[in-house]
C-alpha positions in Angstrom: 5.1 17.4 2.4 3.6 14.5 -0.5 7.0 14.9 -2.5 8.6 13.7 0.2 10.3 10.9 1.5 10.9 9.5 5.0 13.9 7.1 4.9 14.3 5.7 8.6 16.8 3.5 10.1 16.7 1.6 13.3 18.8 0.3 15.8 22.8 -0.2 14.7 22.5 1.2 11.3 24.7 3.8 12.7 27.7 1.7 12.9 27.6 0.1 8.5 31.1 0.0 7.5 32.5 -1.0 10.4 29.9 -3.4 12.0 30.5 -7.2 10.8 30.8 -5.7 6.7 30.9 -9.3 5.8 27.0 -9.2 6.3 26.0 -5.1 6.0 29.0 -4.6 3.6 31.3 -1.4 3.9 29.3 0.9 3.1 28.7 3.9 5.9 25.4 5.6 7.1 26.5 9.0 4.8 26.9 6.8 2.0 23.3 5.5 2.6 22.0 9.0 2.8 24.2 10.3 0.1 22.8 7.5 -2.1 19.1 8.0 -0.9 19.5 12.1 -1.7 21.0 11.3 -5.1 17.6 8.9 -5.8 15.3 11.7 -4.9 16.8 14.6 -6.2 16.3 12.8 -9.5 12.7 12.4 -9.0 12.4 15.5 -7.4 11.7 14.6 -4.1 12.8 15.8 -0.6 14.4 13.7 1.6 14.0 13.2 5.5 16.9 10.6 6.3 17.0 9.8 9.3 18.6 7.1 11.8 18.1 6.1 16.0 18.5 3.0 18.2 15.2 3.8 20.1 12.4 2.6 19.3 9.8 4.8 20.5 12.0 7.3 18.4 11.1 5.6 15.2 7.6 5.9 16.4 7.4 9.1 16.7 9.7 9.7 13.8 7.2 7.1 11.9 4.1 9.3 13.1 5.5 12.3 11.5 6.2 11.2 8.2 1.9 11.6 7.7 1.2 13.0 4.7 4.6 11.8 2.9 5.1 10.5 -0.2 6.0 7.6 1.4 8.9 5.7 3.9 11.8 3.7 3.2 12.2 1.9 6.7 15.5 -0.4 8.1 13.9 -1.6 11.1 16.8 -3.2 11.6 16.5 -5.6 14.3 12.6 -3.9 15.9 11.8 -5.7 12.2 11.3 -8.6 14.0 10.2 -7.7 17.4 8.1 -4.3 17.5 4.9 -4.3 17.5 4.9 -0.4 18.3 6.3 0.0 14.9 3.9 -1.9 13.2 1.2 -0.3 15.3 2.8 3.2 14.0 2.9 2.3 10.8 -0.7 1.6 10.6 -2.0 4.3 13.2 -0.1 7.0 10.9 -1.7 5.2 7.2 1.5 5.5 5.5 2.9 4.1 2.0 6.1 2.1 3.9 8.5 -0.2 1.9 10.8 -2.2 4.4 14.5 -2.3 3.3 17.3 -4.6 4.8 20.7 -4.8 3.9 21.2 -8.3 3.5 19.1 -11.0 2.8 17.4 -11.7 6.1 15.9 -15.6 5.1 19.7 -16.8 4.4 20.2 -16.0 7.8 19.3 -17.4 11.6 15.5 -18.2 11.4 14.5 -15.5 14.2 14.9 -13.0 11.6 12.6 -14.5 9.1 10.1 -12.9 10.3 9.0 -9.4 10.4 6.2 -7.5 12.2 6.8 -4.6 9.5 6.0 -6.8 6.2 2.3 -7.6 7.1 1.9 -3.3 6.9 4.5 -2.8 4.2 3.2 -2.1 0.8 6.9 -3.9 -0.4 10.2 -5.7 0.9 13.7 -5.4 -0.4 16.2 -7.4 0.7 19.7 -8.8 0.2 20.6 -5.6 -2.3 22.4 -4.3 -0.2 22.5 0.0 0.1 20.8 -0.3 -3.5 17.7 -2.0 -2.1 16.9 1.7 -0.8 17.7 3.4 -4.2 15.1 0.6 -5.4 12.6 1.8 -2.1 12.5 5.4 -3.4 12.1 4.6 -7.0 9.5 2.5 -6.3 7.5 5.0 -4.2 8.5 8.1 -6.9 7.7 6.1 -9.9 4.2 4.9 -8.3 3.0 7.9 -6.8 2.8 6.6 -3.9 0.3 3.9 -4.9 2.4 1.1 -5.0 -0.4 -2.1 -4.4 
């Protein structure tokens, strides 16, 4: 499992490509998965790719990622509301890179606060699906030792 990257996606990301494409782009969740799989293959890493609309299931996915190289997490709206997800990251001792497709700081004020950022090793936002690849590259090249 140390050679596995978990890419975990939160609510409404299953609607990528059709949901507010002017904000989130036209790429689908399948496109995101393909980009992540390609990035992991370049680094000889295995990929676990998941999406859920349920907070508790996302917590379970985080717990199941224990012992992995790291997690690329787009918690979507839960970023701004979920203490449970932040606690799961801490409890599992995970190396997490927080990713957002849009630049959350150029959007509504409520999106400027993240419960994830204080427990993440890094944050990438506003780069579309390229943010996922960059997060995987960081986890791969740093051997999970992002500081």
